[in-house]
C-alpha positions as CSV (number, residue, x, y, z in Angstrom):
1,M,2.2,-39.8,-2.2
2,T,4.8,-37.2,-3.2
3,T,3.3,-34.1,-4.9
4,P,5.1,-33.5,-8.2
5,P,6.7,-30.0,-8.5
6,P,4.7,-27.4,-10.3
7,R,6.0,-26.1,-13.6
8,L,8.1,-23.1,-13.0
9,I,9.2,-20.3,-15.4
10,D,11.9,-18.6,-13.4
11,F,12.6,-15.1,-14.8
12,H,15.8,-14.6,-12.8
13,S,18.4,-16.9,-11.4
14,H,22.2,-16.9,-11.5
15,W,24.7,-19.7,-12.2
16,G,25.6,-22.5,-9.9
17,T,28.8,-23.1,-11.9
18,E,32.1,-21.6,-11.1
19,R,32.5,-20.3,-14.6
20,G,29.2,-18.5,-14.2
21,W,30.7,-16.3,-11.5
22,K,33.8,-15.4,-13.5
23,G,34.7,-11.7,-13.1
24,S,32.4,-11.2,-10.1
25,P,33.6,-9.5,-6.9
26,Y,33.1,-12.7,-5.0
27,E,36.3,-14.3,-6.1
28,T,38.1,-13.5,-2.9
29,A,37.6,-15.3,0.4
30,E,36.6,-12.1,2.2
31,D,33.9,-11.2,-0.2
32,R,32.6,-14.7,-0.3
33,E,32.3,-14.6,3.5
34,A,30.2,-11.5,3.2
35,L,27.9,-13.2,0.7
36,R,27.7,-16.3,2.9
37,G,26.5,-14.1,5.8
38,Y,23.8,-12.5,3.7
39,F,22.5,-15.4,1.7
40,K,23.5,-18.3,3.9
41,W,25.1,-19.8,0.8
42,G,28.7,-20.9,0.8
43,M,29.4,-20.6,-3.0
44,N,29.6,-24.4,-3.5
45,F,29.7,-24.8,-7.2
46,V,28.3,-27.6,-9.4
47,S,29.1,-28.7,-13.0
48,D,27.1,-27.7,-16.0
49,D,25.4,-31.0,-16.2
50,E,24.6,-31.0,-12.4
51,Q,23.1,-27.5,-12.8
52,A,20.9,-28.7,-15.6
53,A,19.8,-31.7,-13.6
54,Q,18.9,-29.5,-10.6
55,F,16.7,-27.4,-12.9
56,R,15.0,-30.5,-14.3
57,Q,14.4,-31.9,-10.8
58,A,12.7,-28.6,-9.9
59,N,10.7,-28.7,-13.2
60,A,12.0,-25.2,-13.9
61,K,12.9,-23.3,-17.1
62,V,15.2,-20.6,-16.1
63,M,16.3,-17.1,-17.3
64,L,20.0,-16.9,-16.4
65,D,21.8,-13.7,-15.4
66,F,25.6,-13.3,-15.1
67,A,26.9,-11.1,-12.3
68,F,29.2,-8.2,-13.2
69,T,29.9,-9.0,-16.8
70,Y,29.7,-5.2,-17.5
71,K,33.2,-5.0,-16.0
72,M,34.7,-7.3,-18.5
73,D,36.6,-6.3,-21.7
74,A,34.7,-7.1,-24.9
75,G,36.5,-10.3,-25.7
76,A,35.9,-11.8,-22.2
77,L,32.3,-10.6,-22.4
78,R,31.8,-12.5,-25.7
79,D,33.4,-15.6,-24.3
80,Q,31.2,-15.5,-21.3
81,H,28.1,-15.2,-23.4
82,D,29.2,-18.0,-25.7
83,Y,29.6,-20.2,-22.6
84,A,26.0,-19.3,-21.7
85,F,24.6,-19.9,-25.2
86,D,26.4,-23.3,-25.5
87,F,24.8,-24.3,-22.2
88,A,21.4,-23.2,-23.6
89,H,21.9,-25.2,-26.8
90,K,22.8,-28.3,-24.8
91,H,19.9,-27.9,-22.3
92,P,17.0,-26.1,-24.1
93,D,14.4,-27.8,-21.9
94,V,15.7,-26.0,-18.8
95,V,17.0,-22.7,-20.2
96,L,14.5,-20.0,-21.2
97,G,17.3,-17.5,-22.1
98,N,19.8,-15.0,-20.7
99,W,19.9,-11.5,-19.3
100,I,22.8,-9.6,-20.9
101,G,24.6,-7.2,-18.6
102,I,26.9,-4.6,-20.4
103,D,28.5,-1.2,-19.9
104,P,26.7,1.0,-22.5
105,T,29.4,3.6,-22.4
106,Q,31.6,1.1,-24.2
107,P,30.8,0.8,-28.0
108,A,32.1,-2.8,-28.1
109,H,29.8,-3.8,-25.3
110,V,26.8,-2.3,-27.2
111,K,27.9,-4.2,-30.4
112,E,28.0,-7.4,-28.3
113,L,24.4,-6.7,-27.1
114,E,23.4,-6.4,-30.7
115,R,25.0,-9.7,-31.5
116,C,23.2,-11.4,-28.7
117,L,19.8,-10.0,-29.6
118,S,20.1,-11.0,-33.2
119,E,21.9,-14.4,-33.1
120,E,21.5,-16.3,-29.9
121,P,19.0,-18.9,-28.6
122,G,15.9,-18.3,-26.5
123,L,14.9,-15.1,-24.8
124,I,17.7,-12.5,-24.7
125,G,17.0,-9.4,-22.6
126,L,19.1,-6.5,-21.3
127,T,19.7,-6.3,-17.5
128,V,20.3,-2.8,-16.1
129,H,22.3,-2.2,-12.9
130,S,22.4,1.4,-11.8
131,F,26.0,1.0,-10.5
132,T,27.4,0.6,-14.0
133,P,29.3,3.6,-15.3
134,A,26.2,4.7,-17.2
135,G,24.1,5.0,-14.0
136,P,20.3,4.4,-13.8
137,P,18.4,3.5,-17.0
138,D,17.0,6.9,-17.7
139,Q,20.4,8.3,-18.4
140,P,21.3,9.1,-22.0
141,E,24.0,6.4,-22.2
142,W,21.3,3.7,-22.0
143,E,19.1,5.2,-24.8
144,N,20.6,3.2,-27.7
145,C,20.4,0.0,-25.8
146,L,16.7,0.5,-24.9
147,N,15.9,1.2,-28.5
148,L,17.7,-1.9,-29.6
149,C,15.5,-3.9,-27.2
150,I,12.4,-2.2,-28.6
151,E,13.5,-3.1,-32.2
152,A,14.1,-6.7,-31.2
153,N,10.9,-6.9,-29.1
154,R,12.9,-8.0,-26.1
155,P,12.5,-6.9,-22.4
156,V,14.7,-4.8,-20.2
157,L,15.3,-6.0,-16.6
158,V,15.7,-3.1,-14.1
159,H,16.8,-3.9,-10.6
160,V,14.8,-2.2,-7.8
161,G,14.9,-2.3,-4.0
162,M,17.9,-3.0,-1.7
163,S,20.8,-4.7,-3.5
164,A,22.3,-7.8,-1.9
165,T,25.5,-7.0,-3.7
166,G,27.7,-5.3,-1.2
167,A,25.3,-5.9,1.7
168,G,27.2,-6.4,5.0
169,T,30.5,-4.9,3.7
170,R,32.0,-1.5,4.6
171,G,30.9,1.0,2.1
172,G,28.6,-1.6,0.4
173,M,31.2,-2.2,-2.4
174,G,30.6,1.5,-3.3
175,I,27.0,0.8,-4.4
176,T,24.4,3.4,-3.5
177,L,20.8,2.3,-3.1
178,E,19.1,5.4,-4.6
179,G,19.7,4.1,-8.1
180,C,17.5,1.1,-7.4
181,H,14.4,3.3,-6.7
182,P,11.3,2.3,-8.8
183,R,11.2,5.9,-10.2
184,Y,13.6,4.8,-12.9
185,V,11.3,2.0,-14.0
186,D,8.5,4.5,-14.2
187,R,10.6,7.0,-16.2
188,I,11.7,4.6,-19.0
189,A,8.3,2.9,-19.2
190,A,6.7,6.4,-19.7
191,T,9.2,7.6,-22.3
192,H,9.4,4.2,-24.1
193,P,5.8,2.9,-24.2
194,D,6.8,0.1,-26.7
195,L,9.5,-1.2,-24.3
196,N,8.6,-4.1,-22.0
197,V,10.2,-3.4,-18.6
198,I,10.5,-6.0,-15.8
199,A,11.3,-4.8,-12.3
200,A,13.7,-7.2,-10.6
201,R,13.4,-8.1,-6.9
202,V,11.1,-7.0,-4.2
203,A,11.3,-3.2,-4.2
204,W,11.7,-2.8,-0.4
205,P,12.0,-0.2,1.0
206,W,9.9,1.4,-1.8
207,Q,7.3,-1.3,-2.3
208,S,4.3,1.1,-2.4
209,E,6.0,3.1,-5.2
210,M,6.7,-0.1,-7.2
211,I,3.1,-1.3,-6.9
212,A,1.9,2.1,-8.1
213,V,4.2,2.0,-11.1
214,A,3.1,-1.5,-12.0
215,L,-0.5,-0.6,-11.8
216,H,0.0,2.6,-13.8
217,K,2.1,1.3,-16.6
218,A,0.8,-1.6,-18.7
219,N,4.3,-2.2,-20.0
220,V,5.7,-2.9,-16.5
221,W,5.9,-6.3,-14.8
222,M,7.6,-7.5,-11.6
223,E,9.7,-10.6,-10.9
224,L,10.4,-11.3,-7.2
225,H,13.7,-13.1,-7.1
226,G,16.0,-13.0,-4.1
227,W,13.4,-13.0,-1.4
228,S,11.7,-15.7,0.6
229,P,7.9,-15.1,0.2
230,R,7.5,-15.2,3.9
231,Y,9.4,-11.9,4.1
232,F,7.4,-10.1,1.4
233,P,5.8,-6.8,2.7
234,D,2.2,-7.3,3.6
235,E,0.9,-4.9,0.9
236,L,2.8,-6.9,-1.8
237,K,1.3,-10.2,-0.6
238,R,-2.1,-8.6,-0.7
239,E,-1.8,-7.2,-4.2
240,I,-0.3,-10.4,-5.7
241,G,-3.7,-12.0,-5.2
242,K,-5.6,-9.0,-6.4
243,R,-4.6,-6.1,-8.7
244,L,-1.1,-7.5,-9.4
245,R,-2.2,-11.0,-10.1
246,K,-1.3,-10.9,-13.8
247,R,1.7,-8.6,-13.4
248,V,4.0,-10.9,-11.3
249,F,6.6,-13.5,-12.5
250,F,8.3,-16.1,-10.4
251,G,12.0,-15.5,-9.9
252,A,14.2,-17.6,-7.7
253,D,17.8,-16.4,-7.4
254,Y,19.3,-19.9,-7.7
255,P,21.7,-21.0,-6.4
256,M,21.3,-18.8,-3.3
257,L,17.7,-19.9,-3.0
258,S,16.5,-23.2,-4.3
259,H,13.4,-23.6,-6.4
260,E,12.1,-26.3,-4.1
261,R,12.3,-24.1,-1.0
262,L,10.7,-21.2,-2.7
263,V,7.7,-23.2,-4.0
264,E,7.1,-24.5,-0.5
265,E,7.3,-21.0,1.0
266,W,5.0,-19.6,-1.7
267,R,2.5,-22.2,-0.9
268,E,2.7,-21.4,2.8
269,Q,1.5,-17.8,2.2
270,G,-2.1,-18.8,1.7
271,F,-2.4,-17.9,-2.0
272,S,-5.1,-19.8,-3.9
273,S,-4.0,-22.4,-6.4
274,D,-5.1,-20.3,-9.3
275,V,-2.9,-17.4,-8.1
276,L,0.1,-19.7,-7.7
277,D,-0.4,-21.1,-11.1
278,D,-0.3,-17.6,-12.5
279,V,2.8,-16.7,-10.6
280,F,4.7,-19.9,-11.2
281,S,4.2,-20.1,-15.0
282,G,0.9,-18.7,-16.3
283,N,1.8,-15.0,-16.4
284,A,5.2,-15.8,-17.9
285,E,3.6,-17.9,-20.6
286,S,1.2,-15.1,-21.6
287,F,4.0,-12.6,-21.6
288,L,6.3,-14.8,-23.7
289,T,3.4,-15.4,-26.2
290,S,3.0,-11.6,-26.5
291,I,6.6,-11.2,-27.5
292,R,6.6,-14.3,-29.7
293,V,9.0,-16.4,-27.7
294,E,8.2,-20.1,-27.6
């Protein structure tokens, strides 16, 4: 008998559609080749309906993140968001919401974030990449955006650990890794206690620091997209079943990593069924209830 897939609340995946990668640096053959070498994914795109069907088959409700929208002009940014929101309206059973990536040094981008926070469906949160012109999230340019998220009771996603973007290319696409240190999660969580901060990715090579931040700040959570659980640092595996049990959300990084593969690999790590239930959906449900998202 085939075991039905567990219910998944995926706090971080990307788009499997070609439109979903509009404006990204992976539009050239050379850069796609670099991505293929890192992720073992050839950027084979699907239609909107095929993407929704894949989420349904995996029993997943997904938080979707565009790549590199912060580089777009305000009109193109709005068009990209409207595309995402139209997809969410058509497929509410598989879309939890969207992470909005902007350049906070551009007033029109900040106004677009305001629009998204106030008008659009599902969970809308701000995603922060330290390689935007504003730098890491403790810089003054982000302050208005962080306050907007507090006012809307919406989370901020801060990327930590080694970035796959630029990996394997000369110069790493100009991205420095220091901006992905967990210290920036710690700083904004300390200075904004009413802000819900989610650390994105495994925080290698600073995993100990990230665990300390999550244990110290009750307004910090972790989602672990982009990594196979079999490669998690040992201390992270240990703490997921203990002190971090209620602080971790499932994240996939579809389409680079499939939900089905990750579920199987999570199960292979020897976690109890109760811990897996928390990671796959229970912790996310509690968090969403706390911020009044259905």
